[in-house]
C-alpha positions in Angstrom: 122.4 257.6 109.1 120.1 254.6 109.4 117.6 254.1 112.3 115.1 251.4 112.9 112.2 251.0 115.3 113.6 247.6 116.5 117.3 247.2 115.7 119.2 244.3 117.2 119.9 245.1 120.9 123.2 244.5 122.6 123.1 243.4 126.3 124.9 246.7 127.2 124.9 250.0 125.4 128.2 251.6 124.4 130.1 253.8 126.9 132.4 255.4 124.3 133.0 259.2 124.7 132.0 259.6 121.0 129.0 258.6 119.0 129.1 255.1 117.6 127.3 253.4 114.8 125.3 251.5 117.4 124.1 254.8 118.8 123.0 255.9 115.4 121.1 252.7 114.9 119.4 253.0 118.3 118.4 256.7 118.3 114.7 255.7 118.3 115.3 253.3 121.2 117.0 256.0 123.2 114.3 258.6 122.6 111.6 256.0 123.5 113.5 255.2 126.8 113.7 258.9 127.6 110.0 259.4 126.9 109.1 256.4 129.1 111.2 257.7 131.9 109.5 261.1 131.7 106.2 259.4 131.8 107.2 257.4 134.9 106.8 254.0 133.2 107.8 250.9 135.0 111.2 249.6 133.8 109.9 246.1 133.3 107.2 247.3 131.0 109.7 249.4 129.1 112.1 246.5 128.8 109.3 244.4 127.3 107.9 247.0 124.9 111.0 249.0 123.9 113.9 246.6 124.4 112.0 243.4 123.5 113.4 241.6 126.6 111.4 239.6 129.1 112.2 240.8 132.6 110.4 237.8 134.2 112.4 235.3 132.2 115.7 237.1 132.2 115.6 239.7 135.0 119.3 240.5 135.3 119.8 240.8 131.6 116.7 242.9 131.1 117.7 245.2 134.0 121.3 245.6 132.9 120.2 246.4 129.3 117.5 248.8 130.5 120.0 250.7 132.8 122.8 250.9 130.3 120.6 252.0 127.4 118.8 254.6 129.5 122.2 255.9 130.7 123.3 256.1 127.1 120.1 257.8 126.1 120.7 260.4 128.8 124.3 260.9 127.5 122.9 261.3 124.0 120.5 263.9 125.2 123.1 265.8 127.2 126.3 265.5 125.1 126.1 262.9 122.4 123.7 264.9 120.2 126.5 267.3 119.4 128.2 264.5 117.5 125.1 264.2 115.3 125.4 267.9 114.4 129.0 267.4 113.1 129.5 266.7 109.4 132.1 264.1 110.0 129.7 261.6 111.6 130.4 258.9 114.2 133.9 257.7 115.0 
């Protein structure tokens, strides 16, 4: 598994029912989003810092990316992590 602090970001996170290679690459991003939400951080600040998107210049893109990646982060925390524990890896 390979993770990075700033992997290339898709406009929308995956919605697959199984772990994807994109998920594996973005684990750090997901955890940072969950931490930011727990701290009550403003979504615009999180978009700038974590997603590297400018919500002033591209408000719709930044909001959609933020919402979809936060939803995927929550899925990972609730269900997706089980796929990491399997020896067969992502599908």
